[in-house]
Backbone as CSV, one residue per row, in Angstrom:
resi,resn,N_x,N_y,N_z,CA_x,CA_y,CA_z,C_x,C_y,C_z
1,MET,53.138,-184.142,-53.623,54.315,-184.113,-52.656,54.838,-182.598,-52.576
2,LEU,55.015,-181.974,-53.676,55.447,-180.535,-53.553,54.442,-179.733,-52.860
3,ILE,53.121,-179.969,-53.142,52.294,-179.152,-52.566,52.134,-179.179,-51.105
4,PHE,52.370,-180.311,-50.574,52.394,-180.773,-49.093,53.719,-179.988,-48.581
5,PHE,54.761,-180.110,-49.262,55.928,-179.384,-48.818,55.791,-177.914,-48.756
6,LYS,55.077,-177.397,-49.721,55.016,-175.997,-49.731,54.095,-175.412,-48.523
7,LYS,53.034,-176.173,-48.236,52.157,-175.949,-47.231,52.919,-176.046,-45.867
8,TYR,53.775,-177.039,-45.722,54.415,-177.128,-44.493,55.422,-175.957,-44.278
9,ASN,56.198,-175.675,-45.483,56.992,-174.553,-45.470,56.443,-173.243,-45.075
10,SER,55.267,-173.017,-45.605,54.505,-171.760,-45.423,54.187,-171.517,-43.950
11,CYS,53.770,-172.673,-43.231,53.643,-172.613,-41.972,54.683,-172.337,-40.994
12,LYS,55.948,-172.808,-41.449,57.044,-172.566,-40.714,57.757,-171.349,-41.162
13,ASN,57.966,-170.891,-42.266,58.611,-169.698,-42.667,58.065,-169.294,-44.007
14,PRO,57.288,-168.122,-43.994,56.661,-167.524,-45.119,57.583,-167.220,-46.282
15,THR,58.857,-166.461,-45.999,59.586,-165.891,-46.862,60.235,-167.014,-47.820
16,SER,60.541,-168.135,-47.172,61.125,-169.317,-47.900,60.268,-169.825,-48.848
17,THR,58.842,-169.731,-48.537,57.955,-170.238,-49.606,58.033,-169.469,-50.803
18,ILE,58.282,-168.151,-50.829,58.256,-167.401,-51.888,59.541,-167.830,-52.744
19,GLY,60.535,-168.008,-52.107,61.752,-168.411,-52.990,61.591,-169.843,-53.395
20,LEU,60.879,-170.744,-52.883,60.461,-172.006,-53.194,59.770,-171.878,-54.504
21,GLU,58.697,-170.913,-54.511,57.804,-170.920,-55.648,58.479,-170.391,-56.757
22,VAL,59.487,-169.416,-56.606,60.211,-168.772,-57.717,61.250,-169.839,-58.299
23,SER,61.662,-170.577,-57.507,62.581,-171.669,-58.015,61.896,-172.777,-58.706
24,TYR,60.697,-173.105,-58.355,59.768,-174.036,-59.001,59.358,-173.527,-60.349
25,GLN,59.047,-172.160,-60.451,58.545,-171.515,-61.638,59.651,-171.555,-62.579
26,LEU,60.936,-171.355,-62.116,62.109,-171.230,-63.041,62.499,-172.590,-63.547
27,SER,62.427,-173.620,-62.688,62.659,-175.106,-63.228,61.540,-175.517,-64.137
28,VAL,60.285,-175.079,-64.028,59.319,-175.446,-65.052,59.636,-174.822,-66.463
29,ILE,60.009,-173.437,-66.316,60.382,-172.653,-67.505,61.458,-173.308,-68.326
30,SER,62.501,-173.555,-67.517,63.719,-174.259,-68.081,63.368,-175.491,-68.796
31,TYR,62.490,-176.250,-68.116,62.184,-177.659,-68.510,61.386,-177.454,-69.926
32,GLN,60.399,-176.506,-69.813,59.715,-176.263,-71.155,60.678,-175.706,-72.326
33,LEU,61.651,-174.841,-72.010,62.645,-174.421,-73.022,63.369,-175.483,-73.554
34,SER,63.810,-176.646,-72.715,64.585,-177.691,-73.139,63.595,-178.687,-74.012
35,VAL,62.386,-178.649,-73.642,61.443,-179.444,-74.523,61.372,-178.878,-75.813
36,ILE,61.166,-177.492,-76.058,61.107,-176.816,-77.180,62.376,-176.927,-78.023
37,SER,63.548,-176.798,-77.376,64.650,-176.906,-78.100,64.898,-178.396,-78.610
38,TYR,64.532,-179.339,-77.848,64.539,-180.677,-78.405,63.726,-180.980,-79.714
39,GLN,62.379,-180.320,-79.559,61.587,-180.506,-80.728,62.098,-179.834,-82.097
40,LEU,62.695,-178.619,-81.674,63.361,-178.013,-82.786,64.521,-178.672,-83.382
41,SER,65.259,-179.451,-82.659,66.527,-180.112,-83.199,66.022,-181.374,-83.798
42,VAL,64.819,-182.051,-83.461,64.407,-183.148,-84.062,63.802,-182.822,-85.382
43,HIS,63.071,-181.771,-85.473,62.750,-181.262,-86.833,63.786,-180.812,-87.581
């Protein structure tokens, strides 16, 4: 779903695709950090 949205977005506006990519990377990083902190709190 996200890949299709990114392809559609790049056809429409290339600069917004970069912003979408950055926000996606940041959300993935924050998710990984929350998983790590959860594992640390469990142990």
